[in-house]
N, C-alpha and C positions, 0 to 999 in steps of 0.2 A: 811653617808659622810663625807670626809673629807674638808675641808674651802680651797680658793685659793682665795685669795686678790694679787687686780691687783693696781699698786702704777701706775698710766699715765703716761707717758711726753705730751705727749700730746689722743685725741681719735683715735681710730684704722680711718684708711683710706686706707683700701688698695689699691681702684678707683684712689689713688692721688701720693702713694708710695711704693713703698719696704719695708718701719718698715711696714707698715699700711698690710700690706700683711701676713710680719713678726712673728707682731702679734696677726692675726688671725690667722692664723698656728699652735701660742702656743697654743689660748683658744680654740681649738676646738682638739689639746693633749687633755687637764685638761678633756674638756668635757667625750668624749669617753672612760677617763677612774674615770667617774662617780666623780668624782669633784664640791661641788659646790662655782660657782663661782663670785665674787663680783669686780668689774671693777670701780674706786676710781682715781679721775683725779680731778687737779686745773685750770687745763684747759678753755676757755672758747669753746659752741658750736657751731662746727661746721657745716656747709648746708650735708659736704659729707660723716660726716660719719654712721659707719653703725651703725644701730638700736640692740645695743646689749641685749637690754629687749626683741627682734622678736625672738632673738634667749638662750632665760632663762637668761641671765644671769642678773647678778644685778646690776647698776649700781648708781652711790656716789659721787656728787660734795663735796670733801672734800677746806683747805685753809691752806696754810700754818701759824706757828706759830700758832695759836688757837689748842686748849686745849681740843678745841672739838671731834679732829684729835683723844685724846684720850679715849675720852668715846667708838669714834664711835669703836675704837680696842679691847677692852674691851667688849661687846655686841657682836662682832664677832666673833673675838679668832678663828684665822686665826688657818688650821694645814701647810702652804705655802703661800710667800710675795715672789709675783716679781713686781723688777723693772725696767722697762723700764726707763733704759740709767739710768746715775750713779748720774743725779741730783733729782733722787728722793729718792735714799736712801737717799747723803748727809742729803736730809730735811728732811727723815719722821723715817730712820733706828734707828737713836735712841731711837727714838716712839719707833719703835716694841721689840728695847731689854727691854725699858724699862718694857714694856704691857706686849709680850708675847717672854719672855726670850727664849721659846722652838721654837719655831715657825722657819723656815726653810727659811733663806732667802740666795735670787734667785739674780745674777742680770743679763739682758738682754741688753749687750753691744750695738749691734746691727751695730756699728762700734770703736773702738780707736776713738774717742772723739781729743783725744789730737796727735793724728799719721796726721788723718786729718786736723787740727789746721796746724801741722805744714809743710806741707808737703805745705797747702793753704801760708803761710807767707813766704815757701824759692824758689816758683813759682814769688810772686810778689815781695824781692827781690830779688832772681834772683840769691840763696845763699844756699850750701848745710843742710838739713836734721840737726836739732838741738831742741830734744826736753826733752834732759834730766835738763836744768835746771826749763822748759814748769810749770807755775802755774796748770794747766789742766792738766798733765800726776802728778801730784801729789795728785793729790783729787782725781783722775779718778783709777790708781793704785790702793789708802788706802781704793778709794770702793768695790775693786775688793779685799781687805783683809776682809773688814769685813762682805763680806757675804761668805757662806759655800760653793756657786758655781756661777763662773760665766759663763753663754752660749756666746763660741764665731763664729761668720760667718764666719771666717777666721783662716784658718792653717795659713796663712804666719801671722795672732796678735798673734797670739800662741804661736810661734817660738821664736818673742821677744818679748812677756814679756817672758818669759820660760832665753831667752838670754841677755837681756839687762838690767835687773830687778829683774833675781833671780823671779818669779814667783811660787808657786810649781807647779806642772802638778797638783797633787790636785783635788784643786779650782776650772781650769777648767777643759768648758763642753764641747767640737768641738759638734753642735749642727747649720748648713749651713741650711738657703730653703730646705722645706718640702715639696714636688713635687712629683705628681699620676707620675708612668711612663710611658712614649708618647710609643704608640702599633707600628706597624704597621698599623693598622684602621687607627689609629689619624692622622698618616701623608699622607695615603692614602684620606682625606677628603681635606687638607688645600690646597689653588692654589696655582696651578703651574708655574713653571716660569715666560710665555705669562699670563697668566693674572694677575698677578700684574706688579703696573710700581714708581715709585719715592723713593725716599729713606727718611729713618724715623728717626727721633730721637726724642726718649721721657724724662719730668723727670720733677718729681714737683722741680719749679722752686724759692720755700724758703730754696732750698740748694745749697746754693754757687757753687757745683763742674759743675752742672747742665745749670749753669746759663750762669759761662764762658764756658763750653766748646761750647752752642751754639752762644756765639759771637766772637770763635773762630772760628767755622763752616762759620760763613755771614761774616769775614773778610779773613782769609788764607788760609780757603780750601776747598770752596766752589766756589768761582770765578771763578780759575782753575779746578773745574767738572763740569761748566756751558758751558766752552770754549769746552770741548770733548761732554758732551755729552748738548743740548741746549734744549730738550724739555722734559727732563725731570726734577723735581723739589724737592726743600729742604721742607718737610714737617713737622713742630716743632711740636707738641706737651705736653704741661705738663698744671698743675697744679696752681692754683695761680698765672699767669702771670706776674710783674708788666709790668705799665705801657715804659721803657726801653727796657722790651724787647719785649713788642706788636711794640715798633715802628721802633724796624728789618723788619717785614714788612712786603714785596718788591713784588707782585705781579710781575715786571717792570721784575726781577733778577731771577722770577719764583721760592724765596723764603717768602714762606710763613709762618707765622704762626700764630698756629691754634687754641689756647690756651688750656682749659680742652676737653678732650674726652673721650667720654659717655663709649664705651667700651676699655680701649691698645689694648684688645686680636683684637676686630678688625681689628682698625687697624695697627699693626704688622703685619698683618699675608698678610694683604694685602698691604705689602709692600715690597717691592725687596730689599734693602740691609739698613741696621740697620747701622748707625754712627756714631756714641762717642769717638770723642780723648779729653778724658778726662787730665788735665792735673796737679792734683791733688785730694785727697779724700782716705776712706779707705771701711774697706767691702770690702763688692762683692755689682758689680753695677746690680743692676736690671732688668734697661732696656736688660742687656743684656744675665741674664739668657729668661727673657721673651723675646727674638729676638726669642733663641735658641729651646724656647719648644712652638714657630708658626708657626719657619727653613724659620726661615729669616737669613742668615747669615750675617755677623756682621765686620765693619773694627774697633780699635779702637788702643788703644795705651798697653803699655805693666803693669801702671795702672788703666784702664781701665779693662784688662785682671786678673789683682791679685789674687785669690783665684779661680778662678773660674774652670776654665781645670786643675787646677795643673799640670801634664808630662804628657797631652792628648794634639792632634792637636786642631787646635782651626779652629770655623766654618765660618770661614775666614777669617778676617787678623788681625799678630797683629804686626805694626809701628812704627820708632823710630824716624819718620822724618814729616814733609808737604809735600818733595816732593812722597813720601814712601805712603806714607797716599792716598797721591792723585789720585795715577798711580794705586796702588792695589781697589779706587772705584772704579774707570772706570773700569776696565780688570771684576773685578767679578759681576757689573751693565749689561756690554757687554754680558759674556762667560756665558752663558747656563748649557753647559760639566765642565765649573769647579763651579757655582754654585751651581747644583745640588748636589757633594761631597760634595760641606763646607757646606750645608743645612745639612748631613747626617749626619757630623761628633759633628755637635751642637747637635740635637736629640743622641751617643751616652756619651757629658761630662752630660745629663739629668740622660741618663739613670742609669748612672754604681757612677757619683759622687752626685744626689741629691734624691733616691731616700727616704723616708719619709720611708718605711719599714729598710731600713735599718739602720737607725737609731733612732727612737724611742721605738725601742725597747731595745737599749743600755741606753738610758735615763730613759725610764722607771728601769731599773734595779737598776741608779747610785741616784733616790730618795730614791729607798727603803733601798739601804746601809744608806742615810738619815736619815730614819727612823727609819734603826733599831738601829744604832749604833752614834748619831748625837754628843756626847760628842766624842766618841773619835775623832774622824771626824775634830774637836776644838781643841785637844790640838797636835795637832800637827800644828797647825796654830800659834803659837806666836805670829806673829805680826799684825797678824788680829785681838788677844785682845788688843794689846796694844795701836791700833788705835782708836778700843770699847775704851777702857778709855779714850782717851785722846778728842776724838770726843763728848762725853758727857757729859765731862765737861766746857767747849767754845761753845758746841753751847746749852745744857739745859742751862745756862747764858743766854748769849745774847738771848733765842729764850722767855726767863720770860720774858725780859726785853722789846724788842719788846709788848710782850703780854701787860703786863705791861703799856705801850705806847697807845697802841688800844684803852684801858681801860678807857686809859684817854681824847682818841677824841671822845670819843662814849659818 
């Protein structure tokens, strides 16, 4: 059996975030391909993490700047290493190159972190988005170059890397959310318009764009919607709410902060409309994809919809102003025929753009090409070789310095 080592930024929590769902989709693919999988991470345990051992996936706690990782690698000898976000490649990629130089290195970007950070900064400073001089952009793109393949969740981000940074096409691979088809039978099982109520917003509050969107709802969107629909409530769900999130809870205003949802599916399919006034971010917004899966139309911004619908019509409305957002939300919540029409568009988006059967075959072929001729593939990426060389020099000595400091402390 081929061996896969996943170096995780955090333990997978599919009930907490789209990133957790994405990781579980990748693990399922490799399991179906008969890989022997080990998931290793420096992260602390959480109550919400998946029990990977129950899924016959080995787990390993690892440390930064620790020579024991080299021993672990030598013992495991993985055929493929999957880095969960670029920070993991920075920390452990050079060790993989040293101990297992023939191992295929894959980076799962989740989203482009530098793009999200740049948009957040531009939003706060009310300035244009700028990332060309960003330190995080240099770090993230360097990690992409050092890997044999980077999994990209958004076509928009692939185009950005190719056009703005001249990243070669052969080290980028489009692999969005990997979903099952929504059949007519599935659709008929979902609650109807009359059986649903309230507006829904859901998202992990450790993710800054989600907190910002909820605050935006509270301050700029919900007061006007409530004037027009006083019987409706705004239901807020999400993992890891801080006190500042919980402080927004106000039953008198029908603004309900519920925190963790045991089942986001149940929450979403019983809501009538999903609201996501996303002001900054990157990648694909899992909440909006999940809304489509559960037949829940949505109102969002261009950034919220980015990368999801391509050239297809949205399952609700994409708006460019607060006024339009409020008008469309009230309209869609109130009009059954319009709601039903938009619901159907969401099913079409899922079935035409996210079916896992459409992508996993291509991913399997790409892996086979890497296994068959890894050296030729790497020879076309001189920039990656150069960046590996310099990272190895600098990181090696820094890591050894930290190791020695740790020894002296002990």
